[in-house]
N, C-alpha and C positions, 0 to 999 in steps of 0.2 A: 504494500500500500504506500501511496505517496500523498502528499498534501498539495492541493491546488489552491492558488490565490487568484481570484478572478475579479477584475475591476471593469465596470461598465457604467453607462449613463442610466439615468432614471427619467421616467415620464409619468407625472402624476404620482410620484412616490414609489412606483414599481420599476423593476429592472426592465430596460428597454432593449438592450443589445444592438443598438445601431452601430456600436463599435465595442470592442472588448480587448483587454490586455490580460493574458493568462500567464501565470508562473507556476512552476512545480518544484517542490523540494522533497527529497527523499525523506521518508518517515523517520525523523529524528525525535528524540524524546524532548519535545518543546512543550512548555506549559501554554495554556490559552493566552495568557498575557504576553508571552514571548512571541507567539504566532501573530497576535494583533499588532505588536510593535513592528515585526518583520513585514507584515502586509502593508502597513502604513508607510514603511520606509521604501519598499520597492514600487509603490504606486504614487509616491511623492506627497504623502499627507502627514509626514512627520511634523509634530507640533500643532496639528489641526485638531480641535476638539471634535469628538465623534460620539454618536449614539451607537452602542453595541448591543446586539441581540444574539444570545447564545441559544440555539435551537437544537439541542442534542448534538448531532454530528456536523451541523452547519453553524458557522458564526457569520453574522451579517454586520457590516460596519458602515454606518451612514455618516460621512463627514458633514459637519454643520456648515451651511452656506454654499454647498455644492450640490448639483443634481447628479450625484454619482453614488454608487454602492460598491462595496468590496465584499466578496464572499470568500470564506475559507471552508473547504470541505475535503474529504478523503476520496481518492480515486485509485483505480487499479493502475499498476505500472505499465501494462500493455496499452492502455488508453493513451498515455503520453507518447509512447513510441509510434503510434499510428498517426498522430497529428503533429505537424511541424510548427504549428502556430503557438505552441506552449514553450516558453523559455524556461530552461532549467536554472535554478539558483541554489546556492548553499545557504546554511543557517544564518549567515551574516548579510545575505541579500546580494551577493556577488554572482554574476552570471558565470555558468560553467562552460 
């Protein structure tokens, strides 16, 4: 299993997917707080206040003042290998 970070726009408060940025990290033992910080870093929202919803295996991050959402969820490794639009990153947010 890997962790996918997905950033997209919103329309009316719901994910719109007119564009999306996707990042994948190998399943390292990161806490939810560490994952949220990493997601904000790779999507450019470090220092921006956000509303966070933890819904079981999905974490949704809504940056205040932006019409965007960041999703953090678990995916299978073979899904990443099939799609070239997912950037691989390490636990510090550096691209591999």
